C-alpha positions in Angstrom: -19.3 7.6 7.2 -15.5 7.1 7.1 -13.8 6.0 10.3 -10.3 6.1 11.6 -8.4 2.9 10.7 -10.6 2.2 7.6 -8.5 0.4 5.0 -9.1 0.7 1.2 -7.1 -0.7 -1.7 -6.2 0.4 -5.2 -6.1 -1.8 -8.3 -2.4 -1.2 -8.2 -2.2 -3.1 -5.0 -1.6 -0.2 -2.6 -3.6 0.3 0.5 -4.7 3.6 2.2 -5.7 3.7 5.8 -7.4 6.8 7.3 -5.8 8.3 10.3 -6.7 11.3 12.5 -6.9 14.9 11.3 -7.4 14.2 7.6 -4.3 12.1 7.3 -3.8 8.7 5.6 -1.0 6.1 5.6 -0.2 4.4 2.3 1.6 1.0 1.8 1.6 -2.0 -0.5 -0.8 -4.9 -0.1 0.2 -8.3 1.2 -0.5 -9.7 -2.3 2.0 -7.4 -3.9 4.7 -8.0 -1.4 4.2 -11.8 -1.9 4.4 -11.4 -5.7 7.5 -9.3 -5.5 9.4 -11.5 -3.2 12.2 -10.2 -1.0 12.2 -6.4 -1.2 15.8 -5.1 -1.8 15.3 -1.4 -2.0 12.6 1.3 -2.0 12.8 4.8 -3.6 10.3 7.2 -2.0 9.6 11.0 -2.5 10.5 13.7 0.0 8.3 15.1 2.7 6.4 18.2 1.5 5.9 16.9 -2.1 2.4 16.9 -3.5 1.1 13.7 -4.9 -1.7 13.4 -7.4 -3.9 10.3 -7.7 -2.5 7.8 -10.3 0.9 9.5 -10.3 4.0 7.4 -9.9 5.7 8.3 -6.6 8.3 5.7 -6.0 9.9 2.4 -7.0 10.4 -0.9 -5.3 13.3 -3.2 -6.4 12.7 -6.7 -5.4 13.8 -10.3 -5.9 11.1 -10.8 -8.6 11.4 -7.5 -10.4 10.7 -3.8 -10.1 7.4 -2.2 -9.3 6.4 1.5 -9.8 4.3 2.8 -6.9 1.2 4.6 -8.1 -0.5 7.0 -5.7 -4.0 5.7 -4.7 -5.1 9.2 -3.5 -3.9 12.8 -3.8 -2.3 14.7 -1.0 0.8 16.3 0.5 3.4 14.0 1.9 3.8 14.8 5.6 6.0 11.8 6.5 8.1 9.2 4.8 9.0 5.9 6.4 12.8 6.5 6.3 13.3 3.2 8.2 12.6 1.4 4.9 15.9 2.8 3.5 17.8 0.7 6.0 15.4 -2.1 6.4 13.3 -2.5 3.2 12.2 -6.0 4.2 9.9 -4.5 6.8 7.5 -4.2 3.8 7.6 -8.0 3.5 7.3 -8.6 7.2 4.7 -6.1 8.2 3.1 -4.6 5.0 0.1 -3.1 7.0 2.0 -1.9 10.1 5.7 -0.9 10.3 6.0 -1.4 6.5 3.9 1.6 5.5 5.5 3.9 2.9 4.2 7.4 3.3 1.7 9.4 5.3 -0.3 12.1 3.5 -2.5 15.0 4.3 -5.5 14.3 2.2 -8.8 16.0 1.3 -11.4 13.6 2.6 -13.9 12.5 0.0 -14.3 10.9 -3.3 -10.8 9.6 -4.0 -10.7 7.5 -0.8 -14.4 6.4 -1.3 -13.5 5.3 -4.8 -10.9 2.8 -3.6 -11.8 -0.9 -3.0 -13.1 -2.1 0.3 -11.2 -5.2 1.6 -14.0 -7.4 0.3 -14.0 -5.7 -3.1 -10.2 -6.0 -3.3 -10.4 -9.7 -2.6 -13.0 -10.1 -5.4 -10.7 -8.1 -7.7 -7.8 -10.4 -6.9 -10.0 -13.4 -7.6 -11.3 -12.1 -10.9 -8.6 -9.9 -12.4 -5.4 -11.6 -11.0 -6.7 -15.2 -10.9 -5.7 -15.4 -7.2 -7.5 -17.5 -4.6 -7.1 -15.3 -1.6 -8.3 -18.0 0.8 -5.5 -20.3 -0.5 -2.9 -17.6 0.2 -4.2 -17.1 3.7 -4.0 -20.8 4.4 -0.4 -20.8 3.1 0.4 -17.9 5.4 -1.1 -19.8 8.4 1.0 -22.9 7.6 4.2 -20.8 7.7 3.4 -19.5 11.2 
């Protein structure tokens, strides 16, 4: 059973969190924002646009390069985080909260279920990206 607040990840390092009424928020993972460094600008689509899973829907320009944003699920964009136009560093500071990118009206089902659980995403980072997630978490704690 899917529950409100459930968080899943794509292999493109975007997260999707279920919200009420068949909606979902989408943002970038802490791993990706760390890899990109300071985020300088974000290009996002307009409200009302339809996204298809695996379609490029935006671009992040950052200190360490440029990243195309690939939709983790399909749906209609019902809200865009316009605050990121003025304050793109919110994605660095709060990637899972105020740094969300878009909210979508999604069809509940297979696409969300196919995304990685937090544990599976951690395993993916360890295996595919050669990242020790525990080491990153310790560094984050040292900075606080």
